[in-house]
N, CA and C atoms as a LAMMPS dump frame, in Angstrom:
ITEM: TIMESTEP
0
ITEM: NUMBER OF ATOMS
189
ITEM: BOX BOUNDS ff ff ff
-5.0000000000000000e+02 5.0000000000000000e+02
-5.0000000000000000e+02 5.0000000000000000e+02
-5.0000000000000000e+02 5.0000000000000000e+02
ITEM: ATOMS id mol type element x y z
1 1 1 N 398.966 -303.4 -238.824
2 1 2 C 398.325 -303.306 -240.137
3 1 3 C 399.412 -303.284 -241.21
4 2 1 N 399.115 -303.923 -242.272
5 2 2 C 400.089 -303.96 -243.356
6 2 3 C 400.031 -302.664 -244.16
7 3 1 N 401.086 -302.411 -244.891
8 3 2 C 401.185 -301.195 -245.705
9 3 3 C 400.092 -301.176 -246.778
10 4 1 N 399.768 -302.328 -247.353
11 4 2 C 398.735 -302.391 -248.394
12 4 3 C 397.375 -301.959 -247.856
13 5 1 N 397.044 -302.378 -246.654
14 5 2 C 395.761 -302.01 -246.062
15 5 3 C 395.712 -300.508 -245.787
16 6 1 N 396.82 -299.978 -245.279
17 6 2 C 396.869 -298.545 -244.981
18 6 3 C 396.762 -297.721 -246.262
19 7 1 N 397.484 -298.115 -247.307
20 7 2 C 397.412 -297.383 -248.577
21 7 3 C 396.03 -297.487 -249.2
22 8 1 N 395.417 -298.647 -249.124
23 8 2 C 394.08 -298.84 -249.66
24 8 3 C 393.082 -297.957 -248.912
25 9 1 N 393.204 -297.904 -247.595
26 9 2 C 392.336 -297.054 -246.785
27 9 3 C 392.527 -295.585 -247.155
28 10 1 N 393.771 -295.166 -247.339
29 10 2 C 394.052 -293.779 -247.667
30 10 3 C 393.484 -293.414 -249.035
31 11 1 N 393.655 -294.285 -250.007
32 11 2 C 393.182 -293.989 -251.358
33 11 3 C 391.661 -293.95 -251.405
34 12 1 N 390.991 -294.827 -250.675
35 12 2 C 389.533 -294.887 -250.744
36 12 3 C 388.832 -293.823 -249.91
37 13 1 N 389.405 -293.408 -248.798
38 13 2 C 388.68 -292.52 -247.888
39 13 3 C 389.356 -291.169 -247.682
40 14 1 N 390.615 -291.165 -247.35
41 14 2 C 391.28 -289.924 -246.976
42 14 3 C 391.546 -289.038 -248.191
43 15 1 N 392.004 -289.61 -249.285
44 15 2 C 392.309 -288.821 -250.481
45 15 3 C 391.087 -288.12 -251.063
46 16 1 N 389.919 -288.773 -251.212
47 16 2 C 388.746 -288.048 -251.709
48 16 3 C 388.284 -286.925 -250.782
49 17 1 N 388.377 -287.145 -249.475
50 17 2 C 387.983 -286.096 -248.536
51 17 3 C 388.916 -284.905 -248.647
52 18 1 N 390.221 -285.161 -248.742
53 18 2 C 391.197 -284.077 -248.886
54 18 3 C 391.003 -283.345 -250.212
55 19 1 N 390.703 -284.079 -251.28
56 19 2 C 390.471 -283.445 -252.579
57 19 3 C 389.217 -282.58 -252.539
58 20 1 N 388.162 -283.05 -251.883
59 20 2 C 386.934 -282.269 -251.78
60 20 3 C 387.177 -280.977 -251.01
61 21 1 N 387.895 -281.059 -249.898
62 21 2 C 388.19 -279.859 -249.113
63 21 3 C 389.022 -278.878 -249.93
64 22 1 N 389.999 -279.377 -250.68
65 22 2 C 390.831 -278.504 -251.516
66 22 3 C 390.011 -277.826 -252.613
67 23 1 N 389.087 -278.554 -253.223
68 23 2 C 388.248 -277.983 -254.279
69 23 3 C 387.329 -276.904 -253.707
70 24 1 N 386.708 -277.176 -252.573
71 24 2 C 385.82 -276.186 -251.956
72 24 3 C 386.605 -274.932 -251.567
73 25 1 N 387.789 -275.117 -250.988
74 25 2 C 388.619 -273.972 -250.617
75 25 3 C 389.026 -273.174 -251.86
76 26 1 N 389.415 -273.866 -252.917
77 26 2 C 389.823 -273.185 -254.144
78 26 3 C 388.69 -272.4 -254.775
79 27 1 N 387.509 -272.99 -254.822
80 27 2 C 386.362 -272.291 -255.407
81 27 3 C 386.01 -271.063 -254.579
82 28 1 N 386 -271.195 -253.265
83 28 2 C 385.647 -270.045 -252.426
84 28 3 C 386.712 -268.954 -252.521
85 29 1 N 387.98 -269.338 -252.642
86 29 2 C 389.049 -268.347 -252.78
87 29 3 C 388.882 -267.559 -254.082
88 30 1 N 388.696 -268.269 -255.201
89 30 2 C 388.55 -267.586 -256.482
90 30 3 C 387.244 -266.792 -256.545
91 31 1 N 386.185 -267.285 -255.886
92 31 2 C 384.905 -266.573 -255.874
93 31 3 C 385.051 -265.237 -255.161
94 32 1 N 385.73 -265.23 -254.012
95 32 2 C 385.891 -263.992 -253.249
96 32 3 C 386.807 -262.989 -253.939
97 33 1 N 387.711 -263.443 -254.759
98 33 2 C 388.684 -262.553 -255.392
99 33 3 C 388.373 -262.269 -256.858
100 34 1 N 387.134 -262.482 -257.297
101 34 2 C 386.808 -262.244 -258.699
102 34 3 C 385.767 -261.14 -258.83
103 35 1 N 385.688 -260.622 -260.04
104 35 2 C 384.709 -259.576 -260.336
105 35 3 C 383.363 -260.226 -260.657
106 36 1 N 382.4 -259.4 -261.021
107 36 2 C 381.071 -259.926 -261.359
108 36 3 C 381.149 -260.819 -262.595
109 37 1 N 381.96 -260.429 -263.577
110 37 2 C 382.11 -261.246 -264.782
111 37 3 C 382.79 -262.57 -264.442
112 38 1 N 383.78 -262.509 -263.571
113 38 2 C 384.464 -263.727 -263.152
114 38 3 C 383.545 -264.665 -262.393
115 39 1 N 382.659 -264.095 -261.572
116 39 2 C 381.71 -264.926 -260.822
117 39 3 C 380.739 -265.618 -261.761
118 40 1 N 380.331 -264.931 -262.831
119 40 2 C 379.448 -265.574 -263.815
120 40 3 C 380.159 -266.729 -264.504
121 41 1 N 381.441 -266.546 -264.827
122 41 2 C 382.196 -267.614 -265.474
123 41 3 C 382.382 -268.808 -264.537
124 42 1 N 382.65 -268.53 -263.262
125 42 2 C 382.795 -269.614 -262.289
126 42 3 C 381.47 -270.363 -262.147
127 43 1 N 380.359 -269.636 -262.079
128 43 2 C 379.047 -270.266 -261.942
129 43 3 C 378.73 -271.13 -263.166
130 44 1 N 379.016 -270.627 -264.367
131 44 2 C 378.769 -271.416 -265.577
132 44 3 C 379.643 -272.665 -265.601
133 45 1 N 380.882 -272.534 -265.178
134 45 2 C 381.77 -273.691 -265.13
135 45 3 C 381.3 -274.737 -264.139
136 46 1 N 380.821 -274.283 -262.969
137 46 2 C 380.321 -275.224 -261.97
138 46 3 C 379.045 -275.918 -262.426
139 47 1 N 378.167 -275.172 -263.088
140 47 2 C 376.937 -275.775 -263.614
141 47 3 C 377.271 -276.805 -264.678
142 48 1 N 378.205 -276.479 -265.562
143 48 2 C 378.625 -277.414 -266.607
144 48 3 C 379.234 -278.672 -266.002
145 49 1 N 380.091 -278.498 -264.996
146 49 2 C 380.719 -279.65 -264.345
147 49 3 C 379.672 -280.507 -263.637
148 50 1 N 378.687 -279.874 -263.005
149 50 2 C 377.624 -280.608 -262.329
150 50 3 C 376.799 -281.419 -263.322
151 51 1 N 376.424 -280.809 -264.427
152 51 2 C 375.647 -281.525 -265.444
153 51 3 C 376.447 -282.672 -266.049
154 52 1 N 377.732 -282.453 -266.3
155 52 2 C 378.573 -283.52 -266.842
156 52 3 C 378.712 -284.654 -265.832
157 53 1 N 378.864 -284.327 -264.564
158 53 2 C 378.976 -285.359 -263.536
159 53 3 C 377.711 -286.169 -263.384
160 54 1 N 376.566 -285.493 -263.419
161 54 2 C 375.285 -286.212 -263.321
162 54 3 C 375.079 -287.089 -264.542
163 55 1 N 375.394 -286.578 -265.723
164 55 2 C 375.245 -287.367 -266.944
165 55 3 C 376.147 -288.594 -266.917
166 56 1 N 377.395 -288.421 -266.498
167 56 2 C 378.315 -289.531 -266.424
168 56 3 C 377.866 -290.581 -265.41
169 57 1 N 377.358 -290.124 -264.277
170 57 2 C 376.865 -291.038 -263.25
171 57 3 C 375.684 -291.851 -263.761
172 58 1 N 374.733 -291.191 -264.419
173 58 2 C 373.576 -291.898 -264.968
174 58 3 C 374.02 -292.894 -266.033
175 59 1 N 374.96 -292.478 -266.893
176 59 2 C 375.463 -293.383 -267.934
177 59 3 C 376.123 -294.62 -267.308
178 60 1 N 376.949 -294.408 -266.298
179 60 2 C 377.651 -295.534 -265.682
180 60 3 C 376.712 -296.445 -264.896
181 61 1 N 375.632 -295.914 -264.372
182 61 2 C 374.685 -296.754 -263.639
183 61 3 C 373.889 -297.645 -264.59
184 62 1 N 373.433 -297.114 -265.709
185 62 2 C 372.543 -297.856 -266.582
186 62 3 C 373.234 -298.648 -267.672
187 63 1 N 374.517 -298.387 -267.962
188 63 2 C 375.203 -299.129 -269.043
189 63 3 C 376.407 -299.861 -268.558
């Protein structure tokens, strides 16, 4: 296999999976080590990020 194919495969499949695992681990780490106020802030941030992601996805699909 050529280097271009391997890099393309890594960028499309392996990198997003590794990033997702890192994000989940980071969120769970900060969730377990935060107070009640910190958990509310994390929850609000995640809800905001989810709404922004859904809005961006809908925008990119229809326009």
